[in-house]
C-alpha positions as CSV (number, residue, x, y, z in Angstrom):
1,M,-13.2,-13.8,-33.9
2,A,-16.4,-16.0,-33.9
3,Q,-15.7,-16.7,-30.2
4,K,-15.5,-12.9,-29.4
5,I,-18.6,-12.0,-31.4
6,F,-20.8,-14.9,-29.8
7,G,-19.2,-14.3,-26.3
8,R,-20.4,-10.7,-26.3
9,I,-23.6,-11.5,-27.6
10,G,-23.9,-14.1,-24.7
11,D,-22.7,-11.2,-22.1
12,L,-25.5,-8.9,-23.3
13,A,-28.1,-11.6,-22.8
14,R,-26.8,-12.2,-19.3
15,L,-26.6,-8.6,-18.6
16,R,-30.2,-8.2,-19.6
17,A,-31.3,-11.1,-17.6
18,L,-29.5,-9.9,-14.6
19,C,-31.1,-6.4,-15.1
20,R,-34.3,-8.1,-15.0
21,K,-33.6,-10.2,-12.1
22,L,-31.6,-7.8,-9.9
23,C,-33.1,-4.4,-10.7
24,P,-29.5,-2.7,-10.1
25,D,-29.5,1.1,-9.3
26,L,-26.4,1.5,-11.7
27,I,-24.2,-0.2,-14.1
28,H,-20.3,0.6,-13.6
29,H,-18.7,-0.2,-17.0
30,N,-15.0,-0.3,-17.2
31,S,-13.8,0.4,-20.8
32,A,-11.5,2.4,-23.1
33,F,-12.2,5.0,-25.7
34,D,-11.0,3.8,-29.1
35,H,-12.8,2.8,-32.3
36,L,-13.2,-0.9,-31.3
37,A,-14.2,-0.4,-27.8
38,I,-16.7,2.3,-28.7
39,L,-18.2,0.1,-31.3
40,R,-18.4,-2.8,-28.7
41,D,-19.9,-0.6,-26.0
42,V,-23.1,0.5,-28.1
43,P,-25.0,-2.7,-27.6
44,L,-24.3,-2.5,-23.8
45,M,-25.8,1.1,-23.7
46,L,-28.7,0.1,-25.6
47,V,-29.5,-2.9,-23.0
48,A,-28.9,-0.4,-20.1
49,K,-31.5,2.0,-21.8
50,W,-34.0,-0.7,-22.4
51,A,-33.5,-2.0,-18.6
52,K,-33.8,1.9,-17.6
53,V,-30.5,1.4,-15.6
54,P,-28.1,4.5,-15.5
55,V,-24.6,3.8,-16.7
56,F,-21.3,5.0,-15.0
57,L,-18.8,4.7,-17.9
58,K,-15.2,4.6,-16.7
59,I,-12.5,5.0,-19.4
60,H,-9.1,3.6,-18.9
61,G,-7.5,5.4,-21.6
62,S,-8.5,7.4,-24.9
63,W,-7.0,7.4,-28.2
64,P,-6.5,10.7,-29.6
65,E,-8.1,9.7,-32.9
66,A,-11.3,8.8,-31.1
67,L,-11.7,12.2,-30.0
68,L,-11.4,13.8,-33.5
69,P,-14.3,14.9,-35.8
70,A,-16.1,11.7,-37.4
71,S,-18.7,10.8,-39.7
72,G,-21.0,7.8,-40.6
73,I,-21.4,4.9,-38.5
74,F,-18.5,5.4,-36.0
75,K,-19.9,9.0,-35.3
76,L,-23.3,7.4,-34.6
77,A,-21.7,4.9,-32.3
78,R,-19.7,7.5,-30.4
79,Q,-23.0,9.6,-29.9
80,T,-24.7,6.6,-28.8
81,V,-22.2,5.9,-26.2
82,L,-21.5,9.5,-24.8
83,R,-25.3,10.1,-24.7
84,G,-26.0,6.8,-23.1
85,A,-23.7,7.2,-20.2
86,D,-25.1,9.0,-17.3
87,R,-21.5,10.0,-15.9
88,I,-18.2,9.4,-17.6
89,G,-15.2,9.0,-15.5
90,V,-11.6,9.6,-16.8
91,L,-8.3,9.2,-15.1
92,S,-6.7,12.8,-15.2
93,A,-7.6,16.3,-15.4
94,M,-5.9,16.6,-18.6
95,E,-8.1,14.0,-20.3
96,K,-11.1,15.7,-18.8
97,R,-10.2,18.9,-20.7
98,E,-9.8,17.1,-23.9
99,F,-13.1,15.4,-23.7
100,E,-14.8,18.6,-22.9
101,E,-13.3,20.5,-25.7
102,A,-14.0,17.8,-28.2
103,F,-17.6,17.0,-27.2
104,P,-19.1,20.3,-25.6
105,D,-22.3,18.5,-25.1
106,V,-21.0,16.1,-22.5
107,R,-19.7,18.9,-20.2
108,G,-21.0,18.3,-16.8
109,K,-21.0,14.6,-17.4
110,I,-17.2,14.2,-17.2
111,C,-15.5,13.8,-13.8
112,V,-12.0,12.8,-12.9
113,V,-11.7,9.3,-11.0
114,K,-8.8,7.2,-9.9
115,N,-7.6,3.6,-9.9
116,I,-6.8,2.1,-6.4
117,I,-3.1,1.4,-5.9
118,S,-2.7,-2.0,-3.9
119,S,-1.4,-1.3,-0.3
120,D,1.2,-4.1,-1.1
121,F,3.3,-1.7,-2.8
122,A,3.4,0.9,-0.3
123,A,4.3,-2.1,2.0
124,V,7.7,-2.5,0.2
125,E,10.7,-1.9,2.4
126,R,13.4,-0.3,0.0
127,V,16.6,-1.4,0.0
128,E,18.7,-0.4,-3.2
129,A,20.9,-2.9,-4.8
130,D,24.5,-2.5,-4.5
131,R,24.7,-1.6,-8.3
132,P,22.6,1.0,-9.9
133,T,19.5,-0.8,-11.3
134,V,17.0,0.7,-13.9
135,L,13.8,-1.2,-14.0
136,F,11.0,-1.2,-16.9
137,L,7.9,-3.2,-16.3
138,S,5.0,-3.1,-18.7
139,R,3.4,-4.9,-21.8
140,F,5.9,-4.9,-24.5
141,I,4.6,-2.8,-27.4
142,K,6.8,-0.3,-28.9
143,K,4.8,2.7,-27.8
144,K,5.5,1.9,-24.2
145,G,9.0,2.9,-24.9
146,P,11.2,-0.1,-24.2
147,F,13.0,0.3,-27.2
148,D,14.0,4.0,-26.2
149,L,15.3,2.5,-22.9
150,L,17.2,-0.2,-24.8
151,H,18.9,2.4,-27.1
152,A,19.7,4.5,-24.0
153,A,21.5,1.7,-22.3
154,P,24.8,1.8,-24.1
155,L,25.1,5.6,-23.5
156,V,24.6,4.9,-19.7
157,L,26.9,1.9,-19.6
158,K,29.5,4.0,-21.1
159,E,29.6,6.6,-18.2
160,E,28.4,4.1,-15.5
161,P,29.6,0.4,-16.5
162,T,28.2,-1.0,-13.5
163,C,24.4,-0.1,-14.2
164,E,22.1,-2.7,-14.8
165,F,18.9,-2.7,-17.0
166,L,16.0,-5.1,-16.1
167,F,13.2,-5.1,-18.5
168,V,10.0,-7.2,-17.2
169,G,7.0,-8.0,-19.3
170,D,5.9,-9.6,-22.5
171,G,3.7,-8.8,-25.3
172,E,3.4,-8.3,-29.2
173,D,6.9,-6.6,-29.6
174,A,9.0,-8.7,-27.1
175,A,10.7,-11.0,-29.7
176,A,11.5,-8.0,-31.7
177,F,13.1,-6.2,-28.6
178,D,15.2,-9.6,-27.8
179,R,16.4,-9.7,-31.5
180,E,17.4,-6.0,-31.2
181,A,19.0,-6.3,-27.7
182,A,21.0,-9.4,-29.1
183,A,22.2,-7.5,-32.2
184,M,23.4,-4.8,-29.8
185,N,25.5,-7.3,-27.9
186,L,25.1,-5.5,-24.7
187,G,25.3,-8.8,-22.6
188,G,24.7,-9.3,-19.2
189,P,23.8,-5.6,-18.0
190,V,20.7,-5.8,-20.1
191,R,18.3,-8.5,-19.3
192,R,14.5,-9.2,-20.1
193,I,12.5,-11.3,-17.9
194,P,8.9,-12.3,-19.6
195,H,6.9,-12.5,-16.4
196,V,7.3,-12.3,-12.4
197,D,4.6,-13.0,-9.7
198,N,3.6,-10.4,-7.5
199,R,6.0,-11.2,-4.8
200,D,9.0,-11.0,-7.2
201,C,7.6,-7.8,-8.6
202,L,7.7,-6.1,-5.1
203,A,11.2,-7.2,-4.5
204,L,12.1,-5.5,-7.8
205,Y,10.6,-2.3,-6.8
206,A,12.3,-2.8,-3.4
207,K,15.8,-2.8,-5.0
208,A,15.5,-0.7,-8.2
209,W,17.4,2.7,-8.1
210,M,14.7,4.1,-10.6
211,F,11.7,3.1,-12.4
212,V,12.0,4.2,-16.2
213,F,8.8,4.4,-18.4
214,P,9.5,6.5,-21.7
215,T,6.0,5.8,-23.0
216,Y,4.2,7.8,-25.9
217,F,1.3,5.5,-25.6
218,P,-2.0,7.3,-25.0
219,E,-2.1,6.3,-21.3
220,G,-5.0,7.1,-18.7
221,M,-3.5,6.3,-15.3
222,P,-0.4,3.7,-16.2
223,M,-0.8,1.4,-13.2
224,V,3.0,0.6,-13.3
225,I,3.4,4.3,-12.7
226,G,1.3,4.2,-9.7
227,E,2.7,1.2,-8.3
228,A,6.4,2.3,-8.6
229,M,4.9,5.6,-6.8
230,A,3.6,3.7,-4.0
231,A,6.6,1.7,-3.6
232,G,8.7,4.7,-3.3
233,V,10.9,4.3,-6.5
234,P,12.2,7.5,-8.3
235,I,10.5,7.7,-11.6
236,I,11.7,8.7,-15.2
237,S,8.8,9.1,-17.5
238,T,7.4,11.2,-20.6
239,P,4.7,13.6,-19.3
240,T,1.7,11.6,-19.6
241,R,-1.9,12.8,-18.9
242,F,-1.7,11.0,-15.5
243,S,1.9,12.2,-14.3
244,R,1.0,16.0,-15.6
245,S,-2.2,15.9,-13.4
246,Y,-0.6,14.6,-10.0
247,M,3.2,14.6,-10.4
248,T,5.4,17.4,-10.0
249,E,8.8,17.5,-12.1
250,G,11.8,17.1,-9.9
251,V,9.9,16.2,-7.1
252,H,8.1,12.9,-7.9
253,V,9.3,12.5,-11.6
254,V,12.0,13.5,-14.0
255,Y,10.5,14.1,-17.3
256,N,11.8,12.8,-20.7
257,R,10.7,14.0,-24.1
258,P,9.2,11.1,-26.0
259,G,11.8,9.4,-28.2
260,D,14.6,11.4,-26.8
261,V,17.3,8.7,-26.3
262,V,20.2,11.0,-25.5
263,G,18.1,13.1,-23.0
264,L,17.0,9.6,-21.5
265,A,20.3,8.4,-20.9
266,E,21.3,11.9,-19.4
267,N,18.6,11.8,-16.8
268,I,19.4,8.1,-16.1
269,L,22.9,9.3,-15.3
270,K,21.6,12.2,-13.3
271,L,19.8,9.9,-10.7
272,C,22.5,7.3,-10.6
273,G,24.9,10.3,-9.4
274,D,22.4,12.0,-6.9
275,S,21.5,9.6,-4.1
276,K,19.8,12.5,-2.3
277,L,17.7,13.3,-5.0
278,R,16.7,9.8,-5.3
279,Q,15.8,9.6,-1.4
280,Q,13.7,12.8,-1.8
281,M,11.8,11.5,-4.9
282,S,11.2,8.2,-2.9
283,A,9.6,10.0,-0.1
284,A,7.5,12.2,-2.0
285,N,6.1,9.5,-4.1
286,R,5.1,7.4,-1.3
287,K,3.5,10.4,0.3
288,L,1.4,11.1,-2.9
289,A,0.3,7.5,-3.3
290,L,-0.8,7.6,0.4
291,E,-2.5,10.7,0.1
292,C,-4.5,10.1,-3.1
293,F,-4.6,6.4,-4.0
294,R,-5.5,4.5,-0.9
295,T,-8.5,2.1,-1.2
296,D,-10.8,4.0,1.3
297,C,-10.0,7.2,-0.3
298,V,-10.8,5.9,-4.0
299,A,-13.8,3.9,-2.7
300,Q,-15.3,6.7,-1.2
301,E,-14.9,8.9,-4.4
302,Y,-16.7,6.3,-6.5
303,V,-19.7,6.3,-4.0
304,D,-19.8,10.1,-4.4
305,V,-19.9,9.8,-8.2
306,Y,-22.9,6.8,-7.8
307,R,-24.8,9.4,-5.5
308,K,-24.4,12.1,-8.2
309,V,-25.8,9.7,-10.9
310,L,-28.7,8.6,-8.6
311,N,-31.4,11.3,-8.0
312,G,-29.0,14.1,-8.3
313,G,-26.9,13.0,-5.2
314,Q,-30.0,12.6,-3.0
315,V,-29.7,8.9,-2.5
316,P,-28.3,7.7,1.1
317,P,-25.4,5.2,1.0
318,R,-27.6,2.3,2.3
319,T,-29.9,2.4,-0.7
320,I,-27.1,2.0,-3.3
321,N,-27.2,-1.7,-4.4
């Protein structure tokens, strides 16, 4: 904790020095919108105001609790952040509506932005594994849904005994997941790999029959969904803010209700038994990723946002530092 506190103080001192030395046109700050992140961002907003540098605040995810009416120190901190930011970027149209409903004063400041999906994923040459393969890849926290998928596995294996479930990732709930998996005595068809490098990750996307992400975490744009989409993997997921803004049910994704283990098993079996649907979803996902999340496309969108912050959009590209 001491390291974090003094480290952030050091960051603010360096930021103030850089503002004085470089006179930047704009600060682009990546953050989240939860109680801790909001409190952490207050000093940054104050330094930016002192330096007279506009701030573009990009929010990678917002907790519903942070959007509720508040009082006291947190309310003051939230007002400081929202008023201090000259433009606020969120990752879906749905999240934009949530912000505008919660904070009418910031209407006009909120815009929808994207994350870039690496071209490495779009270059994956897909060849499905010989056996049905269900892939989960994420940080292992319960709200990301790994336990729901684990509990769906026996229902799937009863109907499709050749199916394999591969869980990739580590995190605070990984040990509890391993204990539960061992207690269920599912054996070889269910495995967890703590970590894979980028090359191995691409190979997993290439072979997977489907990517399953039954999250009920307050996601912004889950990068694993974007990467699976770019790699052309059929997707089963809960209706996140991102998927509801960009993906069409039955075309790019099969939706599952949060916590519905039986429904999850049924959806997995549905995709296992329908190769034509998997092929159609694969092609549709790759097309969506290519049209919307390429580096050049997303980078140009950010430049356009920066222009709107700087002098009402009148600043030519060459003067943006």
